[in-house]
All heavy atoms as TSV, in Angstrom:
chain	resi	resn	atom	element	x	y	z
A	1	MET	N	N	-4.788	-25.092	-7.828
A	1	MET	CA	C	-4.152	-23.792	-7.727
A	1	MET	C	C	-3.765	-23.223	-9.099
A	1	MET	O	O	-2.834	-22.459	-9.204
A	1	MET	CB	C	-2.905	-23.947	-6.853
A	1	MET	CG	C	-2.355	-22.633	-6.379
A	1	MET	SD	S	-1.138	-22.939	-5.099
A	1	MET	CE	C	0.290	-22.247	-5.870
A	2	PRO	N	N	-4.452	-23.559	-10.158
A	2	PRO	CA	C	-4.043	-23.100	-11.488
A	2	PRO	C	C	-4.206	-21.598	-11.720
A	2	PRO	O	O	-3.475	-21.018	-12.485
A	2	PRO	CB	C	-4.908	-23.907	-12.444
A	2	PRO	CG	C	-6.071	-24.335	-11.648
A	2	PRO	CD	C	-5.590	-24.435	-10.234
A	3	ARG	N	N	-5.160	-20.969	-11.042
A	3	ARG	CA	C	-5.392	-19.548	-11.294
A	3	ARG	C	C	-4.622	-18.657	-10.330
A	3	ARG	O	O	-4.745	-17.440	-10.374
A	3	ARG	CB	C	-6.885	-19.239	-11.212
A	3	ARG	CG	C	-7.675	-19.897	-12.314
A	3	ARG	CD	C	-9.132	-19.527	-12.256
A	3	ARG	NE	N	-9.394	-18.108	-12.258
A	3	ARG	CZ	C	-9.480	-17.340	-13.332
A	3	ARG	NH1	N	-9.302	-17.868	-14.516
A	3	ARG	NH2	N	-9.748	-16.059	-13.234
A	4	ALA	N	N	-3.824	-19.250	-9.463
A	4	ALA	CA	C	-3.151	-18.476	-8.423
A	4	ALA	C	C	-2.230	-17.394	-8.985
A	4	ALA	O	O	-2.260	-16.255	-8.525
A	4	ALA	CB	C	-2.379	-19.398	-7.501
A	5	MET	N	N	-1.413	-17.729	-9.964
A	5	MET	CA	C	-0.460	-16.756	-10.508
A	5	MET	C	C	-1.180	-15.626	-11.240
A	5	MET	O	O	-0.805	-14.461	-11.110
A	5	MET	CB	C	0.524	-17.473	-11.440
A	5	MET	CG	C	1.772	-16.706	-11.690
A	5	MET	SD	S	2.696	-16.504	-10.158
A	5	MET	CE	C	3.555	-15.004	-10.537
A	6	TYR	N	N	-2.223	-15.970	-11.974
A	6	TYR	CA	C	-3.016	-14.962	-12.683
A	6	TYR	C	C	-3.661	-14.002	-11.679
A	6	TYR	O	O	-3.585	-12.784	-11.826
A	6	TYR	CB	C	-4.075	-15.661	-13.546
A	6	TYR	CG	C	-5.130	-14.736	-14.093
A	6	TYR	CD1	C	-4.829	-13.828	-15.100
A	6	TYR	CD2	C	-6.434	-14.764	-13.610
A	6	TYR	CE1	C	-5.792	-12.969	-15.602
A	6	TYR	CE2	C	-7.405	-13.930	-14.115
A	6	TYR	CZ	C	-7.079	-13.021	-15.102
A	6	TYR	OH	O	-8.028	-12.181	-15.593
A	7	THR	N	N	-4.255	-14.547	-10.646
A	7	THR	CA	C	-4.927	-13.743	-9.625
A	7	THR	C	C	-3.916	-12.859	-8.886
A	7	THR	O	O	-4.165	-11.680	-8.654
A	7	THR	CB	C	-5.670	-14.658	-8.628
A	7	THR	OG1	O	-6.552	-15.493	-9.377
A	7	THR	CG2	C	-6.458	-13.871	-7.614
A	8	TYR	N	N	-2.785	-13.448	-8.554
A	8	TYR	CA	C	-1.724	-12.709	-7.871
A	8	TYR	C	C	-1.240	-11.551	-8.756
A	8	TYR	O	O	-1.084	-10.419	-8.283
A	8	TYR	CB	C	-0.572	-13.664	-7.539
A	8	TYR	CG	C	0.640	-12.980	-6.976
A	8	TYR	CD1	C	0.652	-12.510	-5.668
A	8	TYR	CD2	C	1.788	-12.807	-7.755
A	8	TYR	CE1	C	1.766	-11.873	-5.147
A	8	TYR	CE2	C	2.905	-12.177	-7.242
A	8	TYR	CZ	C	2.894	-11.710	-5.937
A	8	TYR	OH	O	3.994	-11.077	-5.433
A	9	THR	N	N	-1.020	-11.826	-10.012
A	9	THR	CA	C	-0.552	-10.806	-10.957
A	9	THR	C	C	-1.540	-9.649	-11.051
A	9	THR	O	O	-1.149	-8.485	-11.015
A	9	THR	CB	C	-0.334	-11.427	-12.355
A	9	THR	OG1	O	0.658	-12.449	-12.240
A	9	THR	CG2	C	0.123	-10.395	-13.362
A	10	LYS	N	N	-2.816	-9.980	-11.163
A	10	LYS	CA	C	-3.844	-8.937	-11.227
A	10	LYS	C	C	-3.819	-8.065	-9.976
A	10	LYS	O	O	-3.904	-6.838	-10.072
A	10	LYS	CB	C	-5.236	-9.568	-11.368
A	10	LYS	CG	C	-5.702	-9.651	-12.785
A	10	LYS	CD	C	-7.081	-10.217	-12.967
A	10	LYS	CE	C	-8.080	-9.951	-11.891
A	10	LYS	NZ	N	-9.397	-10.496	-12.150
A	11	SER	N	N	-3.706	-8.691	-8.826
A	11	SER	CA	C	-3.722	-7.906	-7.585
A	11	SER	C	C	-2.506	-6.983	-7.493
A	11	SER	O	O	-2.625	-5.835	-7.056
A	11	SER	CB	C	-3.831	-8.817	-6.359
A	11	SER	OG	O	-2.639	-9.509	-6.151
A	12	ILE	N	N	-1.354	-7.480	-7.932
A	12	ILE	CA	C	-0.149	-6.633	-7.947
A	12	ILE	C	C	-0.347	-5.451	-8.900
A	12	ILE	O	O	-0.076	-4.303	-8.552
A	12	ILE	CB	C	1.100	-7.442	-8.388
A	12	ILE	CG1	C	1.434	-8.534	-7.383
A	12	ILE	CG2	C	2.300	-6.519	-8.623
A	12	ILE	CD1	C	1.907	-8.052	-6.039
A	13	LEU	N	N	-0.829	-5.731	-10.095
A	13	LEU	CA	C	-1.022	-4.672	-11.091
A	13	LEU	C	C	-2.021	-3.631	-10.604
A	13	LEU	O	O	-1.834	-2.433	-10.826
A	13	LEU	CB	C	-1.459	-5.269	-12.433
A	13	LEU	CG	C	-0.373	-6.059	-13.164
A	13	LEU	CD1	C	-0.953	-6.767	-14.379
A	13	LEU	CD2	C	0.790	-5.166	-13.562
A	14	GLU	N	N	-3.074	-4.076	-9.941
A	14	GLU	CA	C	-4.050	-3.123	-9.404
A	14	GLU	C	C	-3.401	-2.225	-8.353
A	14	GLU	O	O	-3.648	-1.027	-8.311
A	14	GLU	CB	C	-5.247	-3.863	-8.791
A	14	GLU	CG	C	-6.168	-4.446	-9.847
A	14	GLU	CD	C	-7.235	-5.369	-9.272
A	14	GLU	OE1	O	-7.102	-5.827	-8.105
A	14	GLU	OE2	O	-8.200	-5.628	-9.993
A	15	ARG	N	N	-2.551	-2.824	-7.514
A	15	ARG	CA	C	-1.904	-2.062	-6.441
A	15	ARG	C	C	-0.873	-1.057	-6.947
A	15	ARG	O	O	-0.651	-0.037	-6.292
A	15	ARG	CB	C	-1.252	-2.995	-5.425
A	15	ARG	CG	C	-2.255	-3.504	-4.411
A	15	ARG	CD	C	-1.585	-4.324	-3.353
A	15	ARG	NE	N	-1.893	-5.720	-3.658
A	15	ARG	CZ	C	-1.189	-6.747	-3.270
A	15	ARG	NH1	N	-0.114	-6.588	-2.548
A	15	ARG	NH2	N	-1.547	-7.965	-3.590
A	16	VAL	N	N	-0.226	-1.344	-8.072
A	16	VAL	CA	C	0.804	-0.423	-8.584
A	16	VAL	C	C	0.291	0.456	-9.723
A	16	VAL	O	O	1.067	1.187	-10.330
A	16	VAL	CB	C	2.085	-1.176	-9.029
A	16	VAL	CG1	C	2.700	-1.926	-7.863
A	16	VAL	CG2	C	1.825	-2.087	-10.207
A	17	SER	N	N	-0.987	0.417	-9.991
A	17	SER	CA	C	-1.534	1.157	-11.140
A	17	SER	C	C	-1.435	2.674	-10.986
A	17	SER	O	O	-1.654	3.403	-11.943
A	17	SER	CB	C	-2.987	0.746	-11.407
A	17	SER	OG	O	-3.800	1.089	-10.317
A	18	PHE	N	N	-1.085	3.162	-9.792
A	18	PHE	CA	C	-0.895	4.601	-9.594
A	18	PHE	C	C	0.386	5.095	-10.268
A	18	PHE	O	O	0.555	6.293	-10.482
A	18	PHE	CB	C	-0.844	4.926	-8.091
A	18	PHE	CG	C	0.351	4.330	-7.400
A	18	PHE	CD1	C	1.522	5.058	-7.289
A	18	PHE	CD2	C	0.311	3.039	-6.894
A	18	PHE	CE1	C	2.641	4.501	-6.672
A	18	PHE	CE2	C	1.426	2.475	-6.271
A	18	PHE	CZ	C	2.588	3.215	-6.161
A	19	ASP	N	N	1.289	4.151	-10.597
A	19	ASP	CA	C	2.592	4.500	-11.159
A	19	ASP	C	C	2.823	3.739	-12.471
A	19	ASP	O	O	3.114	2.551	-12.450
A	19	ASP	CB	C	3.684	4.142	-10.141
A	19	ASP	CG	C	5.086	4.488	-10.623
A	19	ASP	OD1	O	5.271	4.799	-11.821
A	19	ASP	OD2	O	6.009	4.436	-9.791
A	20	PRO	N	N	2.687	4.420	-13.613
A	20	PRO	CA	C	2.839	3.735	-14.905
A	20	PRO	C	C	4.172	3.000	-15.083
A	20	PRO	O	O	4.209	1.926	-15.673
A	20	PRO	CB	C	2.707	4.867	-15.930
A	20	PRO	CG	C	1.916	5.917	-15.231
A	20	PRO	CD	C	2.300	5.826	-13.782
A	21	ILE	N	N	5.254	3.535	-14.546
A	21	ILE	CA	C	6.562	2.889	-14.703
A	21	ILE	C	C	6.594	1.568	-13.934
A	21	ILE	O	O	7.024	0.533	-14.450
A	21	ILE	CB	C	7.701	3.833	-14.247
A	21	ILE	CG1	C	7.767	5.026	-15.212
A	21	ILE	CG2	C	9.038	3.103	-14.195
A	21	ILE	CD1	C	8.647	6.159	-14.748
A	22	LEU	N	N	6.121	1.607	-12.714
A	22	LEU	CA	C	6.060	0.404	-11.890
A	22	LEU	C	C	5.097	-0.614	-12.504
A	22	LEU	O	O	5.365	-1.812	-12.527
A	22	LEU	CB	C	5.615	0.792	-10.473
A	22	LEU	CG	C	5.863	-0.195	-9.351
A	22	LEU	CD1	C	7.300	-0.680	-9.335
A	22	LEU	CD2	C	5.504	0.454	-8.014
A	23	PHE	N	N	3.980	-0.116	-13.009
A	23	PHE	CA	C	2.980	-0.974	-13.647
A	23	PHE	C	C	3.611	-1.717	-14.828
A	23	PHE	O	O	3.452	-2.926	-14.969
A	23	PHE	CB	C	1.794	-0.123	-14.106
A	23	PHE	CG	C	0.613	-0.909	-14.603
A	23	PHE	CD1	C	-0.352	-1.356	-13.719
A	23	PHE	CD2	C	0.447	-1.176	-15.955
A	23	PHE	CE1	C	-1.462	-2.067	-14.173
A	23	PHE	CE2	C	-0.644	-1.888	-16.419
A	23	PHE	CZ	C	-1.596	-2.332	-15.517
A	24	CYS	N	N	4.356	-1.005	-15.649
A	24	CYS	CA	C	5.020	-1.620	-16.802
A	24	CYS	C	C	6.039	-2.671	-16.359
A	24	CYS	O	O	6.121	-3.744	-16.958
A	24	CYS	CB	C	5.716	-0.562	-17.656
A	24	CYS	SG	S	4.585	0.438	-18.642
A	25	LYS	N	N	6.792	-2.366	-15.310
A	25	LYS	CA	C	7.797	-3.317	-14.810
A	25	LYS	C	C	7.132	-4.605	-14.326
A	25	LYS	O	O	7.600	-5.701	-14.614
A	25	LYS	CB	C	8.597	-2.697	-13.666
A	25	LYS	CG	C	9.675	-1.762	-14.108
A	25	LYS	CD	C	10.475	-1.275	-12.918
A	25	LYS	CE	C	11.495	-0.238	-13.359
A	25	LYS	NZ	N	12.165	0.377	-12.216
A	26	GLU	N	N	6.052	-4.456	-13.570
A	26	GLU	CA	C	5.347	-5.631	-13.049
A	26	GLU	C	C	4.712	-6.427	-14.187
A	26	GLU	O	O	4.698	-7.655	-14.168
A	26	GLU	CB	C	4.292	-5.228	-12.016
A	26	GLU	CG	C	4.878	-4.748	-10.713
A	26	GLU	CD	C	5.729	-5.790	-10.000
A	26	GLU	OE1	O	5.465	-7.005	-10.111
A	26	GLU	OE2	O	6.684	-5.388	-9.305
A	27	LEU	N	N	4.193	-5.733	-15.174
A	27	LEU	CA	C	3.586	-6.404	-16.318
A	27	LEU	C	C	4.648	-7.169	-17.106
A	27	LEU	O	O	4.423	-8.312	-17.518
A	27	LEU	CB	C	2.864	-5.396	-17.209
A	27	LEU	CG	C	2.116	-5.963	-18.392
A	27	LEU	CD1	C	1.105	-7.030	-17.961
A	27	LEU	CD2	C	1.405	-4.860	-19.149
A	28	GLU	N	N	5.799	-6.568	-17.267
A	28	GLU	CA	C	6.904	-7.220	-17.971
A	28	GLU	C	C	7.311	-8.513	-17.250
A	28	GLU	O	O	7.548	-9.543	-17.877
A	28	GLU	CB	C	8.092	-6.257	-18.055
A	28	GLU	CG	C	9.150	-6.685	-19.010
A	28	GLU	CD	C	10.262	-5.655	-19.160
A	28	GLU	OE1	O	10.315	-4.691	-18.376
A	28	GLU	OE2	O	11.088	-5.843	-20.070
A	29	LYS	N	N	7.357	-8.470	-15.924
A	29	LYS	CA	C	7.680	-9.668	-15.136
A	29	LYS	C	C	6.603	-10.733	-15.317
A	29	LYS	O	O	6.909	-11.914	-15.473
A	29	LYS	CB	C	7.784	-9.318	-13.643
A	29	LYS	CG	C	9.103	-8.688	-13.265
A	29	LYS	CD	C	9.280	-8.738	-11.758
A	29	LYS	CE	C	8.900	-7.409	-11.158
A	29	LYS	NZ	N	9.041	-7.370	-9.696
A	30	ALA	N	N	5.352	-10.314	-15.286
A	30	ALA	CA	C	4.230	-11.248	-15.387
A	30	ALA	C	C	4.251	-11.997	-16.717
A	30	ALA	O	O	3.988	-13.199	-16.764
A	30	ALA	CB	C	2.906	-10.502	-15.225
A	31	VAL	N	N	4.575	-11.291	-17.786
A	31	VAL	CA	C	4.606	-11.895	-19.121
A	31	VAL	C	C	5.595	-13.056	-19.168
A	31	VAL	O	O	5.376	-14.044	-19.866
A	31	VAL	CB	C	4.948	-10.813	-20.184
A	31	VAL	CG1	C	5.300	-11.434	-21.519
A	31	VAL	CG2	C	3.790	-9.841	-20.333
A	32	LYS	N	N	6.644	-12.965	-18.379
A	32	LYS	CA	C	7.674	-14.014	-18.370
A	32	LYS	C	C	7.239	-15.264	-17.608
A	32	LYS	O	O	7.749	-16.349	-17.864
A	32	LYS	CB	C	8.966	-13.475	-17.756
A	32	LYS	CG	C	9.618	-12.411	-18.610
A	32	LYS	CD	C	10.822	-11.821	-17.917
A	32	LYS	CE	C	11.404	-10.686	-18.761
A	32	LYS	NZ	N	12.375	-9.897	-18.043
A	33	VAL	N	N	6.324	-15.132	-16.641
A	33	VAL	CA	C	5.983	-16.283	-15.797
A	33	VAL	C	C	4.598	-16.882	-16.048
A	33	VAL	O	O	4.360	-18.030	-15.712
A	33	VAL	CB	C	6.117	-15.947	-14.287
A	33	VAL	CG1	C	7.566	-15.637	-13.947
A	33	VAL	CG2	C	5.201	-14.823	-13.876
A	34	LEU	N	N	3.708	-16.116	-16.660
A	34	LEU	CA	C	2.358	-16.636	-16.879
A	34	LEU	C	C	2.319	-17.643	-18.026
A	34	LEU	O	O	3.071	-17.524	-18.993
A	34	LEU	CB	C	1.379	-15.495	-17.167
A	34	LEU	CG	C	1.062	-14.560	-16.006
A	34	LEU	CD1	C	0.158	-13.435	-16.474
A	34	LEU	CD2	C	0.406	-15.303	-14.858
A	35	LEU	N	N	1.429	-18.588	-17.903
A	35	LEU	CA	C	1.198	-19.550	-18.977
A	35	LEU	C	C	0.443	-18.857	-20.104
A	35	LEU	O	O	-0.234	-17.849	-19.870
A	35	LEU	CB	C	0.386	-20.728	-18.440
A	35	LEU	CG	C	1.085	-21.550	-17.358
A	35	LEU	CD1	C	0.113	-22.551	-16.741
A	35	LEU	CD2	C	2.296	-22.267	-17.925
A	36	PRO	N	N	0.507	-19.397	-21.322
A	36	PRO	CA	C	-0.151	-18.734	-22.456
A	36	PRO	C	C	-1.634	-18.414	-22.234
A	36	PRO	O	O	-2.078	-17.306	-22.551
A	36	PRO	CB	C	0.022	-19.734	-23.602
A	36	PRO	CG	C	1.277	-20.457	-23.254
A	36	PRO	CD	C	1.286	-20.550	-21.740
A	37	TYR	N	N	-2.395	-19.350	-21.660
A	37	TYR	CA	C	-3.819	-19.062	-21.461
A	37	TYR	C	C	-4.028	-18.006	-20.375
A	37	TYR	O	O	-4.973	-17.212	-20.434
A	37	TYR	CB	C	-4.615	-20.342	-21.158
A	37	TYR	CG	C	-4.441	-20.883	-19.751
A	37	TYR	CD1	C	-5.329	-20.511	-18.747
A	37	TYR	CD2	C	-3.410	-21.766	-19.432
A	37	TYR	CE1	C	-5.183	-20.998	-17.451
A	37	TYR	CE2	C	-3.258	-22.259	-18.151
A	37	TYR	CZ	C	-4.144	-21.866	-17.156
A	37	TYR	OH	O	-3.998	-22.345	-15.884
A	38	GLU	N	N	-3.124	-17.953	-19.392
A	38	GLU	CA	C	-3.217	-16.923	-18.357
A	38	GLU	C	C	-2.898	-15.554	-18.953
A	38	GLU	O	O	-3.521	-14.549	-18.595
A	38	GLU	CB	C	-2.233	-17.214	-17.220
A	38	GLU	CG	C	-2.582	-18.426	-16.402
A	38	GLU	CD	C	-1.506	-18.784	-15.389
A	38	GLU	OE1	O	-0.307	-18.802	-15.762
A	38	GLU	OE2	O	-1.878	-19.057	-14.243
A	39	LEU	N	N	-1.954	-15.549	-19.870
A	39	LEU	CA	C	-1.581	-14.309	-20.540
A	39	LEU	C	C	-2.745	-13.776	-21.377
A	39	LEU	O	O	-2.986	-12.571	-21.420
A	39	LEU	CB	C	-0.346	-14.557	-21.414
A	39	LEU	CG	C	0.500	-13.357	-21.774
A	39	LEU	CD1	C	0.831	-12.509	-20.559
A	39	LEU	CD2	C	1.756	-13.803	-22.472
A	40	GLU	N	N	-3.469	-14.677	-22.013
A	40	GLU	CA	C	-4.671	-14.271	-22.768
A	40	GLU	C	C	-5.682	-13.618	-21.845
A	40	GLU	O	O	-6.248	-12.571	-22.165
A	40	GLU	CB	C	-5.316	-15.489	-23.426
A	40	GLU	CG	C	-4.776	-15.813	-24.790
A	40	GLU	CD	C	-5.518	-16.990	-25.412
A	40	GLU	OE1	O	-6.765	-16.990	-25.393
A	40	GLU	OE2	O	-4.831	-17.908	-25.887
A	41	GLN	N	N	-5.928	-14.265	-20.703
A	41	GLN	CA	C	-6.884	-13.720	-19.727
A	41	GLN	C	C	-6.410	-12.362	-19.224
A	41	GLN	O	O	-7.203	-11.433	-19.093
A	41	GLN	CB	C	-7.025	-14.665	-18.527
A	41	GLN	CG	C	-7.747	-15.946	-18.845
A	41	GLN	CD	C	-7.759	-16.867	-17.632
A	41	GLN	OE1	O	-6.763	-17.023	-16.947
A	41	GLN	NE2	N	-8.906	-17.474	-17.377
A	42	LEU	N	N	-5.123	-12.261	-18.946
A	42	LEU	CA	C	-4.568	-11.009	-18.441
A	42	LEU	C	C	-4.701	-9.904	-19.483
A	42	LEU	O	O	-5.027	-8.773	-19.151
A	42	LEU	CB	C	-3.100	-11.189	-18.044
A	42	LEU	CG	C	-2.486	-9.976	-17.342
A	42	LEU	CD1	C	-3.111	-9.768	-15.966
A	42	LEU	CD2	C	-0.983	-10.123	-17.213
A	43	THR	N	N	-4.475	-10.235	-20.734
A	43	THR	CA	C	-4.597	-9.253	-21.810
A	43	THR	C	C	-6.020	-8.715	-21.876
A	43	THR	O	O	-6.223	-7.498	-21.970
A	43	THR	CB	C	-4.184	-9.873	-23.165
A	43	THR	OG1	O	-2.845	-10.362	-23.050
A	43	THR	CG2	C	-4.252	-8.852	-24.284
A	44	GLU	N	N	-7.005	-9.605	-21.796
A	44	GLU	CA	C	-8.408	-9.164	-21.799
A	44	GLU	C	C	-8.685	-8.259	-20.611
A	44	GLU	O	O	-9.323	-7.216	-20.741
A	44	GLU	CB	C	-9.345	-10.374	-21.755
A	44	GLU	CG	C	-9.444	-11.091	-23.069
A	44	GLU	CD	C	-10.403	-12.275	-22.993
A	44	GLU	OE1	O	-11.415	-12.184	-22.278
A	44	GLU	OE2	O	-10.121	-13.287	-23.652
A	45	TRP	N	N	-8.209	-8.674	-19.438
A	45	TRP	CA	C	-8.413	-7.883	-18.231
A	45	TRP	C	C	-7.757	-6.509	-18.374
A	45	TRP	O	O	-8.343	-5.486	-18.017
A	45	TRP	CB	C	-7.849	-8.634	-17.018
A	45	TRP	CG	C	-7.938	-7.844	-15.761
A	45	TRP	CD1	C	-9.041	-7.686	-14.968
A	45	TRP	CD2	C	-6.889	-7.061	-15.170
A	45	TRP	NE1	N	-8.728	-6.863	-13.907
A	45	TRP	CE2	C	-7.417	-6.469	-14.004
A	45	TRP	CE3	C	-5.564	-6.829	-15.503
A	45	TRP	CZ2	C	-6.673	-5.642	-13.177
A	45	TRP	CZ3	C	-4.814	-6.002	-14.676
A	45	TRP	CH2	C	-5.361	-5.415	-13.531
A	46	LEU	N	N	-6.537	-6.489	-18.927
A	46	LEU	CA	C	-5.805	-5.227	-19.093
A	46	LEU	C	C	-6.534	-4.255	-20.015
A	46	LEU	O	O	-6.568	-3.054	-19.752
A	46	LEU	CB	C	-4.412	-5.492	-19.665
A	46	LEU	CG	C	-3.370	-5.988	-18.681
A	46	LEU	CD1	C	-2.174	-6.532	-19.429
A	46	LEU	CD2	C	-2.952	-4.894	-17.724
A	47	LEU	N	N	-7.096	-4.778	-21.090
A	47	LEU	CA	C	-7.826	-3.912	-22.022
A	47	LEU	C	C	-8.986	-3.228	-21.313
A	47	LEU	O	O	-9.238	-2.036	-21.515
A	47	LEU	CB	C	-8.319	-4.715	-23.228
A	47	LEU	CG	C	-7.211	-5.195	-24.167
A	47	LEU	CD1	C	-7.776	-6.144	-25.211
A	47	LEU	CD2	C	-6.504	-4.022	-24.835
A	48	HIS	N	N	-9.662	-3.971	-20.478
A	48	HIS	CA	C	-10.776	-3.412	-19.699
A	48	HIS	C	C	-10.253	-2.450	-18.619
A	48	HIS	O	O	-10.764	-1.342	-18.458
A	48	HIS	CB	C	-11.587	-4.549	-19.071
A	48	HIS	CG	C	-12.725	-4.067	-18.246
A	48	HIS	ND1	N	-13.860	-3.529	-18.796
A	48	HIS	CD2	C	-12.884	-4.032	-16.904
A	48	HIS	CE1	C	-14.679	-3.171	-17.815
A	48	HIS	NE2	N	-14.106	-3.465	-16.661
A	49	PHE	N	N	-9.231	-2.885	-17.892
A	49	PHE	CA	C	-8.684	-2.119	-16.773
A	49	PHE	C	C	-8.102	-0.778	-17.223
A	49	PHE	O	O	-8.246	0.232	-16.536
A	49	PHE	CB	C	-7.614	-2.959	-16.055
A	49	PHE	CG	C	-7.078	-2.328	-14.804
A	49	PHE	CD1	C	-7.858	-2.263	-13.662
A	49	PHE	CD2	C	-5.786	-1.819	-14.760
A	49	PHE	CE1	C	-7.360	-1.692	-12.486
A	49	PHE	CE2	C	-5.280	-1.244	-13.596
A	49	PHE	CZ	C	-6.080	-1.186	-12.461
A	50	THR	N	N	-7.436	-0.742	-18.361
A	50	THR	CA	C	-6.768	0.480	-18.814
A	50	THR	C	C	-7.697	1.447	-19.552
A	50	THR	O	O	-7.274	2.549	-19.889
A	50	THR	CB	C	-5.548	0.156	-19.705
A	50	THR	OG1	O	-5.970	-0.613	-20.828
A	50	THR	CG2	C	-4.477	-0.586	-18.931
A	51	LYS	N	N	-8.926	1.036	-19.791
A	51	LYS	CA	C	-9.888	1.942	-20.437
A	51	LYS	C	C	-10.023	3.256	-19.671
A	51	LYS	O	O	-10.077	4.325	-20.257
A	51	LYS	CB	C	-11.262	1.271	-20.527
A	51	LYS	CG	C	-11.609	0.812	-21.897
A	51	LYS	CD	C	-13.012	0.268	-21.939
A	51	LYS	CE	C	-13.090	-0.652	-23.126
A	51	LYS	NZ	N	-14.119	-1.630	-23.045
A	52	GLU	N	N	-10.090	3.136	-18.352
A	52	GLU	CA	C	-10.246	4.310	-17.499
A	52	GLU	C	C	-8.905	4.905	-17.069
A	52	GLU	O	O	-8.872	5.876	-16.329
A	52	GLU	CB	C	-11.053	3.938	-16.244
A	52	GLU	CG	C	-12.420	3.339	-16.530
A	52	GLU	CD	C	-13.325	4.284	-17.313
A	52	GLU	OE1	O	-13.382	5.483	-16.963
A	52	GLU	OE2	O	-13.969	3.827	-18.277
A	53	LYS	N	N	-7.824	4.287	-17.494
A	53	LYS	CA	C	-6.495	4.751	-17.097
A	53	LYS	C	C	-5.595	4.874	-18.335
A	53	LYS	O	O	-4.721	4.041	-18.552
A	53	LYS	CB	C	-5.878	3.760	-16.096
A	53	LYS	CG	C	-6.655	3.633	-14.802
A	53	LYS	CD	C	-6.051	2.525	-13.965
A	53	LYS	CE	C	-6.627	2.365	-12.591
A	53	LYS	NZ	N	-7.961	2.766	-12.346
A	54	PRO	N	N	-5.816	5.889	-19.134
A	54	PRO	CA	C	-5.050	6.024	-20.388
A	54	PRO	C	C	-3.538	6.080	-20.178
A	54	PRO	O	O	-2.772	5.691	-21.059
A	54	PRO	CB	C	-5.572	7.322	-20.999
A	54	PRO	CG	C	-6.365	7.992	-19.945
A	54	PRO	CD	C	-6.745	6.983	-18.920
A	55	GLU	N	N	-3.100	6.533	-19.009
A	55	GLU	CA	C	-1.659	6.627	-18.744
A	55	GLU	C	C	-0.990	5.253	-18.680
A	55	GLU	O	O	0.224	5.140	-18.805
A	55	GLU	CB	C	-1.391	7.409	-17.444
A	55	GLU	CG	C	-1.807	6.700	-16.164
A	55	GLU	CD	C	-3.297	6.806	-15.807
A	55	GLU	OE1	O	-4.089	7.304	-16.640
A	55	GLU	OE2	O	-3.657	6.378	-14.706
A	56	LEU	N	N	-1.799	4.192	-18.532
A	56	LEU	CA	C	-1.249	2.837	-18.456
A	56	LEU	C	C	-1.264	2.115	-19.804
A	56	LEU	O	O	-0.670	1.055	-19.949
A	56	LEU	CB	C	-2.027	2.003	-17.429
A	56	LEU	CG	C	-2.011	2.517	-15.995
A	56	LEU	CD1	C	-2.870	1.619	-15.118
A	56	LEU	CD2	C	-0.604	2.609	-15.448
A	57	LYS	N	N	-1.927	2.684	-20.783
A	57	LYS	CA	C	-2.064	2.018	-22.090
A	57	LYS	C	C	-0.713	1.735	-22.745
A	57	LYS	O	O	-0.561	0.761	-23.456
A	57	LYS	CB	C	-2.957	2.830	-23.022
A	57	LYS	CG	C	-4.414	2.700	-22.656
A	57	LYS	CD	C	-5.280	3.003	-23.851
A	57	LYS	CE	C	-6.732	2.964	-23.491
A	57	LYS	NZ	N	-7.299	1.644	-23.498
A	58	GLN	N	N	0.261	2.574	-22.495
A	58	GLN	CA	C	1.605	2.365	-23.068
A	58	GLN	C	C	2.181	1.015	-22.667
A	58	GLN	O	O	2.981	0.434	-23.382
A	58	GLN	CB	C	2.540	3.483	-22.618
A	58	GLN	CG	C	2.787	3.448	-21.109
A	58	GLN	CD	C	3.517	4.662	-20.590
A	58	GLN	OE1	O	3.907	5.522	-21.361
A	58	GLN	NE2	N	3.704	4.738	-19.291
A	59	CYS	N	N	1.761	0.501	-21.519
A	59	CYS	CA	C	2.301	-0.754	-20.997
A	59	CYS	C	C	1.756	-1.978	-21.755
A	59	CYS	O	O	2.329	-3.060	-21.650
A	59	CYS	CB	C	1.974	-0.903	-19.508
A	59	CYS	SG	S	2.610	0.475	-18.520
A	60	LEU	N	N	0.690	-1.792	-22.489
A	60	LEU	CA	C	0.090	-2.910	-23.221
A	60	LEU	C	C	1.040	-3.501	-24.258
A	60	LEU	O	O	0.852	-4.617	-24.706
A	60	LEU	CB	C	-1.223	-2.498	-23.873
A	60	LEU	CG	C	-2.360	-2.137	-22.908
A	60	LEU	CD1	C	-3.591	-1.705	-23.679
A	60	LEU	CD2	C	-2.688	-3.286	-21.979
A	61	VAL	N	N	2.060	-2.753	-24.613
A	61	VAL	CA	C	3.043	-3.235	-25.575
A	61	VAL	C	C	3.676	-4.558	-25.085
A	61	VAL	O	O	4.038	-5.412	-25.884
A	61	VAL	CB	C	4.107	-2.156	-25.881
A	61	VAL	CG1	C	4.787	-1.665	-24.648
A	61	VAL	CG2	C	5.138	-2.668	-26.850
A	62	TYR	N	N	3.761	-4.749	-23.779
A	62	TYR	CA	C	4.365	-5.975	-23.233
A	62	TYR	C	C	3.537	-7.223	-23.495
A	62	TYR	O	O	4.078	-8.304	-23.594
A	62	TYR	CB	C	4.629	-5.837	-21.728
A	62	TYR	CG	C	5.685	-4.808	-21.442
A	62	TYR	CD1	C	5.368	-3.585	-20.862
A	62	TYR	CD2	C	7.017	-5.049	-21.769
A	62	TYR	CE1	C	6.350	-2.643	-20.619
A	62	TYR	CE2	C	8.006	-4.102	-21.529
A	62	TYR	CZ	C	7.655	-2.906	-20.953
A	62	TYR	OH	O	8.631	-1.962	-20.728
A	63	VAL	N	N	2.223	-7.072	-23.596
A	63	VAL	CA	C	1.393	-8.242	-23.853
A	63	VAL	C	C	1.084	-8.429	-25.340
A	63	VAL	O	O	0.571	-9.448	-25.750
A	63	VAL	CB	C	0.067	-8.233	-23.045
A	63	VAL	CG1	C	0.342	-8.405	-21.569
A	63	VAL	CG2	C	-0.731	-6.986	-23.319
A	64	ASN	N	N	1.433	-7.442	-26.143
A	64	ASN	CA	C	1.149	-7.521	-27.580
A	64	ASN	C	C	2.365	-7.929	-28.403
A	64	ASN	O	O	2.424	-7.708	-29.589
A	64	ASN	CB	C	0.606	-6.177	-28.075
A	64	ASN	CG	C	-0.750	-5.873	-27.502
A	64	ASN	OD1	O	-1.526	-6.791	-27.241
A	64	ASN	ND2	N	-1.044	-4.613	-27.283
A	65	GLN	N	N	3.354	-8.521	-27.750
A	65	GLN	CA	C	4.583	-8.906	-28.465
A	65	GLN	C	C	4.456	-10.300	-29.046
A	65	GLN	O	O	3.787	-11.137	-28.572
A	65	GLN	CB	C	5.779	-8.846	-27.526
A	65	GLN	CG	C	6.069	-7.428	-27.106
A	65	GLN	CD	C	7.199	-7.347	-26.066
A	65	GLN	OE1	O	7.632	-8.337	-25.522
A	65	GLN	NE2	N	7.650	-6.138	-25.821
């Protein structure tokens, strides 16, 4: 079950991506619970995911700390 938290986090972020504020809040929570390698994977996924959603790019600050 090592990828469960990463997969769960992605699904939550996809579901709340309509709301940048909610997206940022969920991302902030995820950063606190994910393991370092999961955070790396999430960062890569986020860069791809936010390409088409510029309104969410502001939230990337949480993974670039």
